[in-house]
C-alpha positions in Angstrom: 62.7 -47.6 -24.5 62.6 -50.2 -27.4 64.3 -49.5 -30.2 62.9 -48.2 -33.4 62.4 -50.1 -36.3 63.5 -49.7 -39.7 61.2 -50.1 -42.3 63.9 -50.4 -44.9 64.0 -55.2 -45.8 67.9 -56.0 -44.2 69.3 -57.6 -47.1 72.0 -60.1 -46.9 74.2 -58.2 -49.7 73.6 -54.7 -48.8 74.9 -53.0 -52.3 72.8 -54.6 -54.2 69.9 -51.6 -53.3 72.2 -49.1 -53.6 72.9 -50.8 -57.3 69.7 -51.0 -58.4 68.7 -47.5 -57.1 72.4 -45.9 -59.7 70.9 -48.6 -62.3 67.7 -46.9 -63.0 69.1 -43.1 -61.7 71.9 -44.0 -65.0 68.3 -45.0 -67.1 66.9 -42.1 -66.3 69.7 -39.7 -67.5 70.6 -42.0 -70.2 66.4 -41.8 -71.0 67.2 -37.8 -71.2 69.7 -38.4 -73.4 68.3 -39.7 -75.7 65.0 -37.5 -75.7 63.4 -41.3 -75.1 61.4 -42.7 -71.8 61.9 -45.2 -69.2 58.8 -47.5 -68.2 59.2 -49.3 -65.3 56.8 -50.4 -62.5 54.7 -48.0 -60.2 51.4 -49.5 -57.5 51.2 -52.7 -59.4 51.2 -51.2 -62.7 53.2 -50.1 -65.7 54.6 -46.9 -66.6 56.3 -44.5 -68.7 57.9 -41.8 -67.3 59.7 -38.5 -69.9 62.2 -37.0 -69.5 60.2 -33.6 -69.4 58.8 -35.8 -65.7 54.7 -36.9 -67.1 54.3 -40.8 -65.9 51.2 -42.1 -67.8 50.3 -45.5 -67.6 51.6 -48.0 -70.2 49.5 -49.3 -72.5 51.2 -52.9 -74.8 49.3 -52.6 -77.9 52.1 -49.6 -78.3 50.0 -46.2 -77.4 50.2 -44.3 -73.9 
């Protein structure tokens, strides 16, 4: 029976993936507390995520 392949890439330092996820989670918490938004890349494009869960494309000219 062949072994199932793990879809997650192997990292030399396993803690890096966990640290990155925790950093993103912390950013969401801070945005909610301060009623701001976070910006991240999704499907190759930058988006803004607001505390209410709304996600809109990010435009560099400052308008959503």
